[in-house]
C-alpha positions in Angstrom: 229.2 114.9 -55.2 226.1 115.1 -57.4 226.1 113.2 -60.6 223.6 114.2 -63.3 222.5 112.9 -66.7 224.9 114.3 -69.3 228.0 114.5 -67.1 231.1 113.1 -68.8 233.6 110.7 -67.3 237.1 110.0 -68.6 239.1 106.9 -67.7 242.8 107.8 -68.4 244.0 104.2 -68.1 241.9 102.8 -71.0 241.2 106.2 -72.7 237.5 105.6 -72.5 235.1 108.6 -72.5 231.8 108.0 -70.9 228.5 109.9 -70.6 226.0 109.3 -67.9 222.8 108.4 -69.7 220.5 107.3 -66.9 220.3 107.3 -63.1 217.8 104.8 -61.6 216.8 104.4 -58.0 217.4 101.0 -56.5 216.9 99.6 -52.9 220.7 99.4 -52.4 221.4 102.9 -53.8 221.3 104.6 -57.2 222.4 102.8 -60.3 224.2 104.9 -62.9 224.2 103.9 -66.6 227.3 105.0 -68.5 227.7 104.9 -72.3 231.4 104.5 -73.0 232.9 105.5 -76.3 236.3 104.4 -77.6 238.0 105.6 -80.7 237.4 103.1 -83.6 235.0 101.0 -81.5 231.3 100.7 -81.0 229.9 102.4 -77.9 229.1 100.1 -75.0 227.0 100.6 -71.8 227.8 99.7 -68.3 225.9 100.1 -65.0 227.5 100.9 -61.7 226.3 101.9 -58.2 226.5 105.7 -57.6 228.9 105.0 -54.6 231.4 103.2 -56.8 231.5 106.0 -59.4 232.0 108.7 -56.7 234.7 106.6 -55.1 236.5 106.2 -58.5 236.4 110.0 -59.1 237.8 110.7 -55.6 240.5 108.1 -56.1 241.5 109.6 -59.5 240.5 106.6 -61.5 238.0 108.7 -63.4 238.1 112.3 -64.4 234.8 114.1 -63.9 233.5 116.8 -66.2 230.1 118.3 -65.2 227.4 118.7 -67.9 227.6 122.5 -67.9 231.4 122.5 -68.4 231.2 119.8 -71.1 228.7 121.8 -73.2 230.7 125.1 -72.9 233.9 123.8 -74.5 
């Protein structure tokens, strides 16, 4: 699975919506920076390894919306 800047993630458990803002190379793998937005709260950023994000999407913990689909709707 290829993650790109601008892709949207949704975490149903906490109702967080996040957008990938940066992907940085690292010796142990890629680091993905996500800006999470919650209703009535300030946005916050988190950084995770690419492998963890892909695993969470495959396990159903995050819903993945590619950048092209997010801009069309």
